[in-house]
mmCIF file of the N, C-alpha and C atoms, coordinates in Angstrom:
data_MODEL
# 
_entry.id   MODEL 
# 
loop_
_atom_site.group_PDB 
_atom_site.id 
_atom_site.type_symbol 
_atom_site.label_atom_id 
_atom_site.label_alt_id 
_atom_site.label_comp_id 
_atom_site.label_asym_id 
_atom_site.label_entity_id 
_atom_site.label_seq_id 
_atom_site.pdbx_PDB_ins_code 
_atom_site.Cartn_x 
_atom_site.Cartn_y 
_atom_site.Cartn_z 
_atom_site.occupancy 
_atom_site.B_iso_or_equiv 
_atom_site.pdbx_formal_charge 
_atom_site.auth_seq_id 
_atom_site.auth_comp_id 
_atom_site.auth_asym_id 
_atom_site.auth_atom_id 
_atom_site.pdbx_PDB_model_num 
ATOM 1   N N  . MET A 1 1  ? 1.438  -6.394  12.255 1.00 0.00 ? 1  MET A N  1 
ATOM 2   C CA . MET A 1 1  ? 1.921  -7.433  11.369 1.00 0.00 ? 1  MET A CA 1 
ATOM 3   C C  . MET A 1 1  ? 1.223  -8.748  11.727 1.00 0.00 ? 1  MET A C  1 
ATOM 4   N N  . LYS A 1 2  ? 0.831  -9.475  10.714 1.00 0.00 ? 2  LYS A N  1 
ATOM 5   C CA . LYS A 1 2  ? 0.126  -10.730 10.945 1.00 0.00 ? 2  LYS A CA 1 
ATOM 6   C C  . LYS A 1 2  ? 1.069  -11.809 11.473 1.00 0.00 ? 2  LYS A C  1 
ATOM 7   N N  . GLN A 1 3  ? 0.494  -12.771 12.172 1.00 0.00 ? 3  GLN A N  1 
ATOM 8   C CA . GLN A 1 3  ? 1.283  -13.866 12.748 1.00 0.00 ? 3  GLN A CA 1 
ATOM 9   C C  . GLN A 1 3  ? 2.013  -14.647 11.650 1.00 0.00 ? 3  GLN A C  1 
ATOM 10  N N  . LYS A 1 4  ? 1.336  -14.859 10.534 1.00 0.00 ? 4  LYS A N  1 
ATOM 11  C CA . LYS A 1 4  ? 1.928  -15.589 9.409  1.00 0.00 ? 4  LYS A CA 1 
ATOM 12  C C  . LYS A 1 4  ? 3.179  -14.870 8.891  1.00 0.00 ? 4  LYS A C  1 
ATOM 13  N N  . ASP A 1 5  ? 3.086  -13.542 8.788  1.00 0.00 ? 5  ASP A N  1 
ATOM 14  C CA . ASP A 1 5  ? 4.222  -12.745 8.324  1.00 0.00 ? 5  ASP A CA 1 
ATOM 15  C C  . ASP A 1 5  ? 5.377  -12.815 9.308  1.00 0.00 ? 5  ASP A C  1 
ATOM 16  N N  . LYS A 1 6  ? 5.072  -12.756 10.605 1.00 0.00 ? 6  LYS A N  1 
ATOM 17  C CA . LYS A 1 6  ? 6.114  -12.837 11.633 1.00 0.00 ? 6  LYS A CA 1 
ATOM 18  C C  . LYS A 1 6  ? 6.848  -14.173 11.560 1.00 0.00 ? 6  LYS A C  1 
ATOM 19  N N  . GLU A 1 7  ? 6.091  -15.253 11.371 1.00 0.00 ? 7  GLU A N  1 
ATOM 20  C CA . GLU A 1 7  ? 6.702  -16.582 11.273 1.00 0.00 ? 7  GLU A CA 1 
ATOM 21  C C  . GLU A 1 7  ? 7.625  -16.661 10.058 1.00 0.00 ? 7  GLU A C  1 
ATOM 22  N N  . LYS A 1 8  ? 7.192  -16.097 8.951  1.00 0.00 ? 8  LYS A N  1 
ATOM 23  C CA . LYS A 1 8  ? 8.000  -16.109 7.732  1.00 0.00 ? 8  LYS A CA 1 
ATOM 24  C C  . LYS A 1 8  ? 9.303  -15.339 7.948  1.00 0.00 ? 8  LYS A C  1 
ATOM 25  N N  . LEU A 1 9  ? 9.210  -14.173 8.599  1.00 0.00 ? 9  LEU A N  1 
ATOM 26  C CA . LEU A 1 9  ? 10.405 -13.374 8.881  1.00 0.00 ? 9  LEU A CA 1 
ATOM 27  C C  . LEU A 1 9  ? 11.352 -14.107 9.820  1.00 0.00 ? 9  LEU A C  1 
ATOM 28  N N  . ASN A 1 10 ? 10.809 -14.791 10.828 1.00 0.00 ? 10 ASN A N  1 
ATOM 29  C CA . ASN A 1 10 ? 11.641 -15.553 11.757 1.00 0.00 ? 10 ASN A CA 1 
ATOM 30  C C  . ASN A 1 10 ? 12.368 -16.689 11.048 1.00 0.00 ? 10 ASN A C  1 
ATOM 31  N N  . GLN A 1 11 ? 11.682 -17.375 10.129 1.00 0.00 ? 11 GLN A N  1 
ATOM 32  C CA . GLN A 1 11 ? 12.309 -18.464 9.380  1.00 0.00 ? 11 GLN A CA 1 
ATOM 33  C C  . GLN A 1 11 ? 13.458 -17.941 8.520  1.00 0.00 ? 11 GLN A C  1 
ATOM 34  N N  . LEU A 1 12 ? 13.235 -16.811 7.855  1.00 0.00 ? 12 LEU A N  1 
ATOM 35  C CA . LEU A 1 12 ? 14.290 -16.221 7.028  1.00 0.00 ? 12 LEU A CA 1 
ATOM 36  C C  . LEU A 1 12 ? 15.484 -15.814 7.885  1.00 0.00 ? 12 LEU A C  1 
ATOM 37  N N  . ASN A 1 13 ? 15.203 -15.259 9.055  1.00 0.00 ? 13 ASN A N  1 
ATOM 38  C CA . ASN A 1 13 ? 16.269 -14.805 9.943  1.00 0.00 ? 13 ASN A CA 1 
ATOM 39  C C  . ASN A 1 13 ? 17.095 -15.991 10.434 1.00 0.00 ? 13 ASN A C  1 
ATOM 40  N N  . LYS A 1 14 ? 16.432 -17.090 10.795 1.00 0.00 ? 14 LYS A N  1 
ATOM 41  C CA . LYS A 1 14 ? 17.134 -18.284 11.272 1.00 0.00 ? 14 LYS A CA 1 
ATOM 42  C C  . LYS A 1 14 ? 18.005 -18.892 10.179 1.00 0.00 ? 14 LYS A C  1 
ATOM 43  N N  . ALA A 1 15 ? 17.549 -18.798 8.936  1.00 0.00 ? 15 ALA A N  1 
ATOM 44  C CA . ALA A 1 15 ? 18.303 -19.363 7.819  1.00 0.00 ? 15 ALA A CA 1 
ATOM 45  C C  . ALA A 1 15 ? 19.492 -18.478 7.438  1.00 0.00 ? 15 ALA A C  1 
ATOM 46  N N  . GLY A 1 16 ? 19.553 -17.283 7.998  1.00 0.00 ? 16 GLY A N  1 
ATOM 47  C CA . GLY A 1 16 ? 20.667 -16.382 7.715  1.00 0.00 ? 16 GLY A CA 1 
ATOM 48  C C  . GLY A 1 16 ? 20.511 -15.612 6.419  1.00 0.00 ? 16 GLY A C  1 
ATOM 49  N N  . LEU A 1 17 ? 19.300 -15.484 5.950  1.00 0.00 ? 17 LEU A N  1 
ATOM 50  C CA . LEU A 1 17 ? 19.056 -14.789 4.690  1.00 0.00 ? 17 LEU A CA 1 
ATOM 51  C C  . LEU A 1 17 ? 18.682 -13.333 4.977  1.00 0.00 ? 17 LEU A C  1 
ATOM 52  N N  . LEU A 1 18 ? 19.686 -12.550 5.373  1.00 0.00 ? 18 LEU A N  1 
ATOM 53  C CA . LEU A 1 18 ? 19.415 -11.184 5.825  1.00 0.00 ? 18 LEU A CA 1 
ATOM 54  C C  . LEU A 1 18 ? 18.920 -10.273 4.711  1.00 0.00 ? 18 LEU A C  1 
ATOM 55  N N  . LYS A 1 19 ? 19.445 -10.438 3.497  1.00 0.00 ? 19 LYS A N  1 
ATOM 56  C CA . LYS A 1 19 ? 19.001 -9.578  2.400  1.00 0.00 ? 19 LYS A CA 1 
ATOM 57  C C  . LYS A 1 19 ? 17.535 -9.837  2.080  1.00 0.00 ? 19 LYS A C  1 
ATOM 58  N N  . GLU A 1 20 ? 17.156 -11.111 2.062  1.00 0.00 ? 20 GLU A N  1 
ATOM 59  C CA . GLU A 1 20 ? 15.763 -11.440 1.809  1.00 0.00 ? 20 GLU A CA 1 
ATOM 60  C C  . GLU A 1 20 ? 14.879 -10.973 2.951  1.00 0.00 ? 20 GLU A C  1 
ATOM 61  N N  . LEU A 1 21 ? 15.405 -11.027 4.162  1.00 0.00 ? 21 LEU A N  1 
ATOM 62  C CA . LEU A 1 21 ? 14.670 -10.548 5.331  1.00 0.00 ? 21 LEU A CA 1 
ATOM 63  C C  . LEU A 1 21 ? 14.381 -9.053  5.191  1.00 0.00 ? 21 LEU A C  1 
ATOM 64  N N  . GLU A 1 22 ? 15.387 -8.275  4.816  1.00 0.00 ? 22 GLU A N  1 
ATOM 65  C CA . GLU A 1 22 ? 15.192 -6.837  4.627  1.00 0.00 ? 22 GLU A CA 1 
ATOM 66  C C  . GLU A 1 22 ? 14.189 -6.551  3.515  1.00 0.00 ? 22 GLU A C  1 
ATOM 67  N N  . LYS A 1 23 ? 14.246 -7.355  2.462  1.00 0.00 ? 23 LYS A N  1 
ATOM 68  C CA . LYS A 1 23 ? 13.303 -7.190  1.355  1.00 0.00 ? 23 LYS A CA 1 
ATOM 69  C C  . LYS A 1 23 ? 11.877 -7.451  1.826  1.00 0.00 ? 23 LYS A C  1 
ATOM 70  N N  . GLU A 1 24 ? 11.686 -8.519  2.606  1.00 0.00 ? 24 GLU A N  1 
ATOM 71  C CA . GLU A 1 24 ? 10.368 -8.849  3.147  1.00 0.00 ? 24 GLU A CA 1 
ATOM 72  C C  . GLU A 1 24 ? 9.850  -7.731  4.044  1.00 0.00 ? 24 GLU A C  1 
ATOM 73  N N  . ILE A 1 25 ? 10.723 -7.200  4.900  1.00 0.00 ? 25 ILE A N  1 
ATOM 74  C CA . ILE A 1 25 ? 10.306 -6.132  5.810  1.00 0.00 ? 25 ILE A CA 1 
ATOM 75  C C  . ILE A 1 25 ? 9.861  -4.910  5.018  1.00 0.00 ? 25 ILE A C  1 
ATOM 76  N N  . SER A 1 26 ? 10.606 -4.559  3.970  1.00 0.00 ? 26 SER A N  1 
ATOM 77  C CA . SER A 1 26 ? 10.242 -3.389  3.179  1.00 0.00 ? 26 SER A CA 1 
ATOM 78  C C  . SER A 1 26 ? 8.919  -3.602  2.444  1.00 0.00 ? 26 SER A C  1 
ATOM 79  N N  . GLU A 1 27 ? 8.622  -4.847  2.054  1.00 0.00 ? 27 GLU A N  1 
ATOM 80  C CA . GLU A 1 27 ? 7.347  -5.127  1.404  1.00 0.00 ? 27 GLU A CA 1 
ATOM 81  C C  . GLU A 1 27 ? 6.194  -5.108  2.401  1.00 0.00 ? 27 GLU A C  1 
ATOM 82  N N  . LEU A 1 28 ? 6.450  -5.559  3.625  1.00 0.00 ? 28 LEU A N  1 
ATOM 83  C CA . LEU A 1 28 ? 5.387  -5.625  4.628  1.00 0.00 ? 28 LEU A CA 1 
ATOM 84  C C  . LEU A 1 28 ? 5.056  -4.256  5.208  1.00 0.00 ? 28 LEU A C  1 
ATOM 85  N N  . THR A 1 29 ? 6.032  -3.357  5.238  1.00 0.00 ? 29 THR A N  1 
ATOM 86  C CA . THR A 1 29 ? 5.782  -2.009  5.748  1.00 0.00 ? 29 THR A CA 1 
ATOM 87  C C  . THR A 1 29 ? 6.036  -1.006  4.636  1.00 0.00 ? 29 THR A C  1 
ATOM 88  N N  . PRO A 1 30 ? 5.049  -0.818  3.767  1.00 0.00 ? 30 PRO A N  1 
ATOM 89  C CA . PRO A 1 30 ? 5.236  0.110   2.660  1.00 0.00 ? 30 PRO A CA 1 
ATOM 90  C C  . PRO A 1 30 ? 5.326  1.548   3.160  1.00 0.00 ? 30 PRO A C  1 
ATOM 91  N N  . ILE A 1 31 ? 5.945  2.382   2.346  1.00 0.00 ? 31 ILE A N  1 
ATOM 92  C CA . ILE A 1 31 ? 6.050  3.796   2.699  1.00 0.00 ? 31 ILE A CA 1 
ATOM 93  C C  . ILE A 1 31 ? 4.673  4.432   2.532  1.00 0.00 ? 31 ILE A C  1 
ATOM 94  N N  . VAL A 1 32 ? 4.162  4.989   3.614  1.00 0.00 ? 32 VAL A N  1 
ATOM 95  C CA . VAL A 1 32 ? 2.860  5.639   3.571  1.00 0.00 ? 32 VAL A CA 1 
ATOM 96  C C  . VAL A 1 32 ? 3.076  7.122   3.859  1.00 0.00 ? 32 VAL A C  1 
ATOM 97  N N  . VAL A 1 33 ? 2.773  7.949   2.888  1.00 0.00 ? 33 VAL A N  1 
ATOM 98  C CA . VAL A 1 33 ? 2.987  9.378   3.057  1.00 0.00 ? 33 VAL A CA 1 
ATOM 99  C C  . VAL A 1 33 ? 1.640  10.057  3.282  1.00 0.00 ? 33 VAL A C  1 
ATOM 100 N N  . ASP A 1 34 ? 1.559  10.835  4.340  1.00 0.00 ? 34 ASP A N  1 
ATOM 101 C CA . ASP A 1 34 ? 0.378  11.640  4.589  1.00 0.00 ? 34 ASP A CA 1 
ATOM 102 C C  . ASP A 1 34 ? 0.523  12.899  3.744  1.00 0.00 ? 34 ASP A C  1 
ATOM 103 N N  . LYS A 1 35 ? -0.340 13.089  2.766  1.00 0.00 ? 35 LYS A N  1 
ATOM 104 C CA . LYS A 1 35 ? -0.160 14.159  1.787  1.00 0.00 ? 35 LYS A CA 1 
ATOM 105 C C  . LYS A 1 35 ? -0.212 15.546  2.413  1.00 0.00 ? 35 LYS A C  1 
ATOM 106 N N  . ARG A 1 36 ? -1.038 15.737  3.421  1.00 0.00 ? 36 ARG A N  1 
ATOM 107 C CA . ARG A 1 36 ? -1.144 17.073  4.015  1.00 0.00 ? 36 ARG A CA 1 
ATOM 108 C C  . ARG A 1 36 ? 0.095  17.421  4.824  1.00 0.00 ? 36 ARG A C  1 
ATOM 109 N N  . LEU A 1 37 ? 0.582  16.467  5.599  1.00 0.00 ? 37 LEU A N  1 
ATOM 110 C CA . LEU A 1 37 ? 1.721  16.735  6.471  1.00 0.00 ? 37 LEU A CA 1 
ATOM 111 C C  . LEU A 1 37 ? 3.045  16.402  5.810  1.00 0.00 ? 37 LEU A C  1 
ATOM 112 N N  . GLY A 1 38 ? 3.014  15.481  4.834  1.00 0.00 ? 38 GLY A N  1 
ATOM 113 C CA . GLY A 1 38 ? 4.245  15.065  4.180  1.00 0.00 ? 38 GLY A CA 1 
ATOM 114 C C  . GLY A 1 38 ? 5.139  14.267  5.110  1.00 0.00 ? 38 GLY A C  1 
ATOM 115 N N  . LYS A 1 39 ? 4.541  13.588  6.078  1.00 0.00 ? 39 LYS A N  1 
ATOM 116 C CA . LYS A 1 39 ? 5.326  12.821  7.047  1.00 0.00 ? 39 LYS A CA 1 
ATOM 117 C C  . LYS A 1 39 ? 5.020  11.339  6.894  1.00 0.00 ? 39 LYS A C  1 
ATOM 118 N N  . LEU A 1 40 ? 5.949  10.527  7.346  1.00 0.00 ? 40 LEU A N  1 
ATOM 119 C CA . LEU A 1 40 ? 5.736  9.085   7.296  1.00 0.00 ? 40 LEU A CA 1 
ATOM 120 C C  . LEU A 1 40 ? 4.929  8.622   8.491  1.00 0.00 ? 40 LEU A C  1 
ATOM 121 N N  . LYS A 1 41 ? 4.089  7.651   8.264  1.00 0.00 ? 41 LYS A N  1 
ATOM 122 C CA . LYS A 1 41 ? 3.345  7.055   9.368  1.00 0.00 ? 41 LYS A CA 1 
ATOM 123 C C  . LYS A 1 41 ? 4.178  5.974   10.044 1.00 0.00 ? 41 LYS A C  1 
ATOM 124 N N  . ASP A 1 42 ? 5.026  5.316   9.273  1.00 0.00 ? 42 ASP A N  1 
ATOM 125 C CA . ASP A 1 42 ? 5.888  4.281   9.846  1.00 0.00 ? 42 ASP A CA 1 
ATOM 126 C C  . ASP A 1 42 ? 7.298  4.844   9.972  1.00 0.00 ? 42 ASP A C  1 
ATOM 127 N N  . VAL A 1 43 ? 7.645  5.319   11.153 1.00 0.00 ? 43 VAL A N  1 
ATOM 128 C CA . VAL A 1 43 ? 8.896  6.048   11.372 1.00 0.00 ? 43 VAL A CA 1 
ATOM 129 C C  . VAL A 1 43 ? 10.117 5.143   11.268 1.00 0.00 ? 43 VAL A C  1 
ATOM 130 N N  . LYS A 1 44 ? 9.959  3.852   11.500 1.00 0.00 ? 44 LYS A N  1 
ATOM 131 C CA . LYS A 1 44 ? 11.090 2.924   11.480 1.00 0.00 ? 44 LYS A CA 1 
ATOM 132 C C  . LYS A 1 44 ? 11.774 2.882   10.119 1.00 0.00 ? 44 LYS A C  1 
ATOM 133 N N  . MET A 1 45 ? 11.030 3.116   9.070  1.00 0.00 ? 45 MET A N  1 
ATOM 134 C CA . MET A 1 45 ? 11.573 2.974   7.726  1.00 0.00 ? 45 MET A CA 1 
ATOM 135 C C  . MET A 1 45 ? 12.204 4.266   7.203  1.00 0.00 ? 45 MET A C  1 
ATOM 136 N N  . VAL A 1 46 ? 12.166 5.344   7.999  1.00 0.00 ? 46 VAL A N  1 
ATOM 137 C CA . VAL A 1 46 ? 12.658 6.641   7.524  1.00 0.00 ? 46 VAL A CA 1 
ATOM 138 C C  . VAL A 1 46 ? 14.118 6.580   7.111  1.00 0.00 ? 46 VAL A C  1 
ATOM 139 N N  . ALA A 1 47 ? 14.975 6.074   7.986  1.00 0.00 ? 47 ALA A N  1 
ATOM 140 C CA . ALA A 1 47 ? 16.413 6.089   7.731  1.00 0.00 ? 47 ALA A CA 1 
ATOM 141 C C  . ALA A 1 47 ? 16.782 5.287   6.483  1.00 0.00 ? 47 ALA A C  1 
ATOM 142 N N  . LYS A 1 48 ? 16.153 4.134   6.302  1.00 0.00 ? 48 LYS A N  1 
ATOM 143 C CA . LYS A 1 48 ? 16.491 3.273   5.172  1.00 0.00 ? 48 LYS A CA 1 
ATOM 144 C C  . LYS A 1 48 ? 16.014 3.842   3.840  1.00 0.00 ? 48 LYS A C  1 
ATOM 145 N N  . ASN A 1 49 ? 14.926 4.609   3.876  1.00 0.00 ? 49 ASN A N  1 
ATOM 146 C CA . ASN A 1 49 ? 14.288 5.015   2.624  1.00 0.00 ? 49 ASN A CA 1 
ATOM 147 C C  . ASN A 1 49 ? 14.279 6.523   2.400  1.00 0.00 ? 49 ASN A C  1 
ATOM 148 N N  . ARG A 1 50 ? 15.294 7.221   2.886  1.00 0.00 ? 50 ARG A N  1 
ATOM 149 C CA . ARG A 1 50 ? 15.314 8.685   2.754  1.00 0.00 ? 50 ARG A CA 1 
ATOM 150 C C  . ARG A 1 50 ? 15.210 9.154   1.302  1.00 0.00 ? 50 ARG A C  1 
ATOM 151 N N  . ASP A 1 51 ? 15.896 8.492   0.392  1.00 0.00 ? 51 ASP A N  1 
ATOM 152 C CA . ASP A 1 51 ? 15.870 8.904   -1.013 1.00 0.00 ? 51 ASP A CA 1 
ATOM 153 C C  . ASP A 1 51 ? 14.474 8.749   -1.605 1.00 0.00 ? 51 ASP A C  1 
ATOM 154 N N  . LYS A 1 52 ? 13.833 7.613   -1.331 1.00 0.00 ? 52 LYS A N  1 
ATOM 155 C CA . LYS A 1 52 ? 12.482 7.376   -1.837 1.00 0.00 ? 52 LYS A CA 1 
ATOM 156 C C  . LYS A 1 52 ? 11.506 8.389   -1.261 1.00 0.00 ? 52 LYS A C  1 
ATOM 157 N N  . ILE A 1 53 ? 11.666 8.681   0.029  1.00 0.00 ? 53 ILE A N  1 
ATOM 158 C CA . ILE A 1 53 ? 10.778 9.619   0.702  1.00 0.00 ? 53 ILE A CA 1 
ATOM 159 C C  . ILE A 1 53 ? 10.909 11.007  0.079  1.00 0.00 ? 53 ILE A C  1 
ATOM 160 N N  . ALA A 1 54 ? 12.145 11.435  -0.135 1.00 0.00 ? 54 ALA A N  1 
ATOM 161 C CA . ALA A 1 54 ? 12.382 12.749  -0.732 1.00 0.00 ? 54 ALA A CA 1 
ATOM 162 C C  . ALA A 1 54 ? 11.765 12.812  -2.128 1.00 0.00 ? 54 ALA A C  1 
ATOM 163 N N  . PHE A 1 55 ? 11.891 11.739  -2.897 1.00 0.00 ? 55 PHE A N  1 
ATOM 164 C CA . PHE A 1 55 ? 11.327 11.676  -4.241 1.00 0.00 ? 55 PHE A CA 1 
ATOM 165 C C  . PHE A 1 55 ? 9.806  11.791  -4.188 1.00 0.00 ? 55 PHE A C  1 
ATOM 166 N N  . ILE A 1 56 ? 9.174  11.048  -3.288 1.00 0.00 ? 56 ILE A N  1 
ATOM 167 C CA . ILE A 1 56 ? 7.716  11.071  -3.152 1.00 0.00 ? 56 ILE A CA 1 
ATOM 168 C C  . ILE A 1 56 ? 7.239  12.461  -2.730 1.00 0.00 ? 56 ILE A C  1 
ATOM 169 N N  . LYS A 1 57 ? 7.918  13.055  -1.748 1.00 0.00 ? 57 LYS A N  1 
ATOM 170 C CA . LYS A 1 57 ? 7.530  14.393  -1.281 1.00 0.00 ? 57 LYS A CA 1 
ATOM 171 C C  . LYS A 1 57 ? 7.646  15.417  -2.403 1.00 0.00 ? 57 LYS A C  1 
ATOM 172 N N  . THR A 1 58 ? 8.703  15.299  -3.218 1.00 0.00 ? 58 THR A N  1 
ATOM 173 C CA . THR A 1 58 ? 8.896  16.219  -4.335 1.00 0.00 ? 58 THR A CA 1 
ATOM 174 C C  . THR A 1 58 ? 7.753  16.087  -5.328 1.00 0.00 ? 58 THR A C  1 
ATOM 175 N N  . ARG A 1 59 ? 7.363  14.861  -5.641 1.00 0.00 ? 59 ARG A N  1 
ATOM 176 C CA . ARG A 1 59 ? 6.258  14.629  -6.581 1.00 0.00 ? 59 ARG A CA 1 
ATOM 177 C C  . ARG A 1 59 ? 4.949  15.212  -6.038 1.00 0.00 ? 59 ARG A C  1 
ATOM 178 N N  . ILE A 1 60 ? 4.706  15.054  -4.748 1.00 0.00 ? 60 ILE A N  1 
ATOM 179 C CA . ILE A 1 60 ? 3.482  15.582  -4.139 1.00 0.00 ? 60 ILE A CA 1 
ATOM 180 C C  . ILE A 1 60 ? 3.471  17.111  -4.238 1.00 0.00 ? 60 ILE A C  1 
ATOM 181 N N  . ARG A 1 61 ? 4.605  17.735  -3.937 1.00 0.00 ? 61 ARG A N  1 
ATOM 182 C CA . ARG A 1 61 ? 4.699  19.203  -4.013 1.00 0.00 ? 61 ARG A CA 1 
ATOM 183 C C  . ARG A 1 61 ? 4.466  19.691  -5.440 1.00 0.00 ? 61 ARG A C  1 
ATOM 184 N N  . GLU A 1 62 ? 5.015  18.982  -6.428 1.00 0.00 ? 62 GLU A N  1 
ATOM 185 C CA . GLU A 1 62 ? 4.834  19.380  -7.824 1.00 0.00 ? 62 GLU A CA 1 
ATOM 186 C C  . GLU A 1 62 ? 3.365  19.312  -8.225 1.00 0.00 ? 62 GLU A C  1 
ATOM 187 N N  . ARG A 1 63 ? 2.651  18.297  -7.756 1.00 0.00 ? 63 ARG A N  1 
ATOM 188 C CA . ARG A 1 63 ? 1.227  18.169  -8.064 1.00 0.00 ? 63 ARG A CA 1 
ATOM 189 C C  . ARG A 1 63 ? 0.423  19.298  -7.432 1.00 0.00 ? 63 ARG A C  1 
ATOM 190 N N  . GLU A 1 64 ? 0.804  19.688  -6.210 1.00 0.00 ? 64 GLU A N  1 
ATOM 191 C CA . GLU A 1 64 ? 0.065  20.732  -5.507 1.00 0.00 ? 64 GLU A CA 1 
ATOM 192 C C  . GLU A 1 64 ? 0.252  22.096  -6.161 1.00 0.00 ? 64 GLU A C  1 
ATOM 193 N N  . LEU A 1 65 ? 1.407  22.314  -6.804 1.00 0.00 ? 65 LEU A N  1 
ATOM 194 C CA . LEU A 1 65 ? 1.652  23.590  -7.489 1.00 0.00 ? 65 LEU A CA 1 
ATOM 195 C C  . LEU A 1 65 ? 0.897  23.593  -8.791 1.00 0.00 ? 65 LEU A C  1 
# 
């Protein structure tokens, strides 16, 4: 993560804007799916985005068939 992004996240956190902070984090760490393995590269986001991950994996499987 870039220094500029870290500073922005710290400012949001200090202001108490937790929802905006979570939104920023999700934008900065997009879901990256490895098509061959079907696994996430950024493991931290797994728990928060299980539904999105399942949807993406399903779409990948449908394309492969």
